[in-house]
C-alpha positions, 0 to 999 in steps of 0.5 A: 500499500501507499503512503496514501492509501495508508491515510486513507485507511486509518481515516476510515478506521477513525471514522468507525471509531467515531460512529461507535463512540457517538452510538454509545454516547447517544444512549447514555445521554437518552438515560442520562438520568438514572445513569447520573443519580445511580452510578455517579451521585450514589458515591457520596452516599453512606449506603454506596456498596464500597462504603458498605462492605467496608463497614461489614468487612472491615468494621470502617463505617462512614456514618455521613459524606457531608457535601451538596452539588451545584451548577454554577454555569447556565450550560454546566449540567448540559455540557456535563452530560455531554462528557459524561456520554461521550466518556462513557461511550469511549470506555464502553466501546473501548475493545472496539476502538483498541480492535481498529487501532490494532488491525492497522498496526498488525500488518506491519509487524513481523510474523514473530511479532504477530504471534508474540502479541497473539490475543493483545486484544482480549487481553488489553481490554480485559485489564482496561475494564479491571482497571475501571471497575477498580477505579471506580468501586475503589478509588472514586469512592475513597476520593469522594468520601475523603475530600467530601468529609475533609473541613479545614473548619466546621464553618466551611460547608462542601457545596461542590460544583457538578464540573469538580465532582465530574472531573475527579470520578470521570478522570479517577476511573478512566486513569485507573482502567488505563493504569491497569495496561502496565503490564501491556507497557512493560510488554512493549518495553521489554520487547524493544529492549527499553527496560529489563527485568532486573531494572524493575526488580532493582527499582521496586523499593521505589515502586512500593514507597510511589505507590504507598504515597499515591494511595495515603494522598488518594485515600482516607486517613486509615490503614485498611483503604491505603492497603486496599489501593496500594495492593493492586497496583503493586500486583501490576507491577510484580505482574510486569516483571513477570512479563519482562522476565518471559519476554527476555527469555524468547528473545534469548531462545530466538537468539540461539535457536533454543 
């Protein structure tokens, strides 16, 4: 294919991606009130499933999250209904989006590279959705609880704008999904020879400290919440090491013919 033919193929794949996002976003926009009340605003209630499980399993009970919401701009609620729908469209269409991008890149790979990347769409999608679930059920509600209950003075009431609330929740959930792609990023960098298992093991202690600091910042000031956030992220780091080891072994066999 010529350069222009490649551009034409890319254009049509981007068109398909855009259409899929618009279709899903339209459906979500139709059910915007239910989604807003049940999916997002429910995080600010003490009976949200995460808070109930924390209370039942670890005896860490949330009595109240003293927060109210408001919209200060004329187009505020409409804008965030649109943003919520588009973000939801991107998340729910992610497997199709990644498949389209992968299908564009795949023909340019060598045979051994295609074999090594077999099932990549499935695994990337699984990791992404696991990250989305982790962000939604763990990280986002703990952030809402912490910032919603935090008061520098009892005379100051927490009345968040819908802009601030939705930005925090949506970005937290989406970035958690991307964070769970860490093993895939490790695989790519290890395949390119940029990182090695030894490098990851060497900086394991630094990673542990960084993760614990991050967890301490985004969670309430209790050890259980910090551990709940830290363990999956550290687990991903360890999986990344195992992935790098496998890549190095496969490369060694290919070079030695063993």
